[in-house]
C-alpha positions as CSV (number, residue, x, y, z in Angstrom):
1,M,-30.9,64.0,20.5
2,F,-27.7,64.2,18.6
3,R,-27.5,62.1,15.6
4,N,-24.3,61.3,13.8
5,M,-25.0,62.2,10.3
6,N,-21.7,60.8,9.0
7,A,-22.4,57.2,10.0
8,Q,-23.2,54.9,7.1
9,P,-25.7,52.1,7.4
10,L,-24.1,48.7,8.1
11,L,-25.2,47.1,4.8
12,T,-23.5,49.7,2.7
13,N,-20.4,50.2,4.8
14,D,-17.5,48.6,2.9
15,R,-14.6,49.5,5.3
16,G,-12.9,46.3,6.5
17,S,-14.4,44.2,3.7
18,V,-10.9,43.2,2.4
19,A,-9.9,41.9,5.9
20,V,-13.1,39.9,6.2
21,E,-12.7,38.4,2.7
22,F,-9.1,37.6,3.3
23,G,-10.1,35.8,6.5
24,L,-12.7,33.6,4.7
25,I,-10.4,32.9,1.8
26,S,-7.4,32.1,4.0
27,L,-9.5,29.4,5.8
28,V,-10.2,27.7,2.5
29,L,-6.6,28.0,1.4
30,I,-5.3,26.5,4.7
31,F,-7.7,23.6,4.3
32,F,-6.5,23.1,0.7
33,V,-2.8,23.2,1.6
34,V,-3.3,20.8,4.5
35,F,-5.0,18.4,2.1
36,L,-2.2,18.7,-0.5
37,V,0.6,18.2,2.1
38,D,-1.2,15.1,3.5
39,L,-1.8,13.7,0.0
40,V,1.9,14.2,-0.9
41,L,3.0,12.5,2.4
42,Q,0.6,9.6,1.8
43,Q,1.8,9.1,-1.8
44,A,5.5,9.2,-0.6
45,L,4.8,6.5,1.9
46,V,3.0,4.4,-0.8
47,G,6.1,4.9,-3.1
48,K,8.4,3.6,-0.4
49,L,6.1,0.6,0.2
50,D,6.0,-0.1,-3.5
51,R,9.8,-0.2,-3.7
52,V,10.1,-2.5,-0.6
53,T,7.3,-4.8,-1.8
54,Y,8.9,-5.2,-5.3
55,S,12.3,-5.9,-3.6
56,M,10.8,-8.6,-1.4
57,A,8.9,-10.1,-4.3
58,G,12.3,-10.2,-6.2
59,T,13.9,-12.2,-3.4
60,L,11.0,-14.7,-3.7
61,R,11.5,-14.8,-7.4
62,E,15.1,-15.9,-7.0
63,R,14.2,-18.8,-4.7
64,T,16.1,-21.3,-6.8
65,Q,19.3,-19.5,-6.0
66,L,18.6,-18.5,-2.4
67,Y,16.8,-21.6,-1.1
68,K,18.5,-24.5,-3.0
69,S,15.8,-24.9,-5.6
70,D,13.0,-25.2,-3.1
71,E,10.0,-23.5,-4.6
72,Y,7.7,-24.0,-1.6
73,L,7.5,-21.3,1.1
74,N,7.2,-21.8,4.9
75,Q,6.2,-19.4,7.7
76,G,9.8,-19.0,8.9
77,Q,10.9,-17.8,5.4
78,V,8.0,-15.3,5.3
79,E,9.0,-14.0,8.7
80,Q,12.6,-13.5,7.5
81,I,11.2,-11.5,4.5
82,A,9.1,-9.4,6.9
83,A,12.1,-8.6,9.1
84,L,14.1,-7.6,6.0
85,S,11.3,-5.4,4.8
86,R,11.1,-3.7,8.2
87,K,14.8,-3.0,8.1
88,V,14.7,-1.6,4.6
89,L,11.7,0.6,5.4
90,K,13.4,1.8,8.6
91,D,16.4,2.9,6.5
92,M,14.1,4.7,4.0
93,H,11.8,6.3,6.5
94,S,13.5,6.6,9.9
95,G,10.5,8.2,11.6
96,A,7.9,5.5,10.6
97,D,6.2,3.4,13.3
98,L,6.9,0.0,11.8
99,S,5.4,-1.9,14.8
100,Q,2.1,-2.1,12.8
101,L,3.6,-3.3,9.5
102,S,1.7,-6.3,8.2
103,M,2.6,-8.6,5.3
104,T,0.7,-11.3,3.4
105,V,2.7,-13.6,1.1
106,E,0.9,-16.0,-1.3
107,E,2.2,-18.8,-3.4
108,L,0.5,-20.7,-6.3
109,H,1.9,-23.9,-7.9
110,F,0.5,-25.9,-10.7
111,K,0.5,-29.5,-11.8
112,E,2.7,-30.5,-14.7
113,P,0.7,-30.2,-18.0
114,K,1.6,-33.8,-18.9
115,L,-0.1,-35.0,-15.7
116,V,-3.2,-33.0,-16.5
117,G,-3.6,-34.3,-20.0
118,G,-1.4,-31.7,-21.8
119,G,-2.9,-28.7,-23.6
120,N,-3.5,-25.4,-21.8
121,A,-5.3,-26.7,-18.8
122,K,-4.1,-25.4,-15.4
123,E,-4.6,-27.4,-12.2
124,V,-3.5,-25.9,-8.9
125,T,-1.5,-28.2,-6.7
126,R,-0.8,-25.7,-3.9
127,Y,-2.2,-22.4,-2.9
128,Q,-0.9,-21.1,0.4
129,S,-1.2,-17.7,2.2
130,Y,1.1,-16.6,5.0
131,Q,0.4,-13.6,7.4
132,V,3.0,-11.7,9.4
133,G,2.1,-8.8,11.7
134,G,-0.7,-7.9,14.1
135,Q,-3.0,-6.2,11.5
136,V,-4.9,-8.0,8.8
137,C,-3.4,-7.2,5.4
138,Q,-5.8,-8.4,2.7
139,P,-4.5,-8.3,-0.9
140,Y,-6.6,-6.5,-3.4
141,T,-7.0,-9.7,-5.3
142,T,-5.9,-13.1,-4.1
143,L,-3.3,-14.9,-6.2
144,N,-5.7,-17.8,-6.7
145,N,-7.8,-15.4,-8.8
146,M,-4.8,-14.5,-11.0
147,Q,-3.9,-17.9,-12.4
148,E,-4.1,-16.7,-16.0
149,L,-0.9,-14.6,-15.3
150,S,1.2,-17.7,-15.0
151,P,3.2,-18.3,-18.2
152,R,4.3,-21.6,-19.6
153,G,8.0,-22.1,-18.9
154,S,10.7,-23.3,-21.2
155,Y,10.3,-26.9,-19.8
156,G,6.6,-26.9,-20.7
157,R,5.3,-26.4,-17.1
158,W,3.2,-23.6,-15.7
159,V,5.5,-21.3,-13.7
160,P,4.8,-20.9,-10.0
161,M,3.7,-17.4,-8.8
162,Y,4.1,-15.4,-5.6
163,Q,2.4,-12.3,-4.4
164,V,3.7,-10.0,-1.6
165,T,1.3,-7.5,0.0
166,L,2.5,-4.9,2.5
167,C,0.2,-2.8,4.7
168,L,1.2,0.0,7.0
169,P,-1.3,2.3,8.9
170,S,-0.3,6.0,8.6
171,N,-1.5,9.2,10.2
172,S,-3.5,11.5,8.1
173,W,-3.6,15.2,8.9
174,F,-6.5,15.7,6.7
175,S,-8.6,13.0,8.4
176,K,-7.8,14.5,11.8
177,L,-8.7,18.0,10.5
178,T,-12.0,17.0,9.1
179,G,-12.8,14.7,12.1
180,D,-13.1,11.7,9.8
181,G,-12.3,8.7,12.1
182,D,-9.2,8.5,14.2
183,G,-6.9,10.0,11.6
184,K,-5.4,6.6,10.5
185,S,-5.4,5.3,7.0
186,Q,-4.0,2.0,5.8
187,Q,-1.5,2.2,2.9
188,K,-1.2,-0.9,0.9
189,S,1.2,-2.1,-1.8
190,F,1.5,-5.4,-3.7
191,A,3.7,-7.1,-6.2
192,V,3.2,-10.4,-8.2
193,V,6.2,-12.3,-9.6
194,V,6.9,-15.7,-11.2
195,V,9.8,-17.9,-10.4
196,R,12.8,-17.8,-12.7
């Protein structure tokens, strides 16, 4: 019987529209901020892995000083390098779970050019890959596929090469928020060096 003449139809009522728009926009902003924070944390971890990987590759580079001119690696030496990289990473990132840190170290040696017939021919005498850690840590490209990076040394021989690859799974907030997998992403870093 009584009709409220002051009531506006729902489609043209704009009261509260700012609050509704703010709610919708704030969801998008929160999603974007979580993505950016996660991206920064992942890149910071990759930067730490890069520094450690380059340092470990540097120790391999100085093998003639550290291992009495022995250019060939063995599993024990690789495990020592992995333990050292865990210690360095623990000092840099005290909250990291390093139990899942994995490492792959590769070495590549060549025959003396005079034994191959001189010239620029390269013949591999030894390619070896060593794994440390529970996870599989595959390099982006194996060292065997990068033979052209080896320079000719001052004694006329092709210089041996080493590649260190470190892998560490990390938690990703963004992956958890979007429901993409278990929220784990593997960060990887590598460095290639030649013997001095």
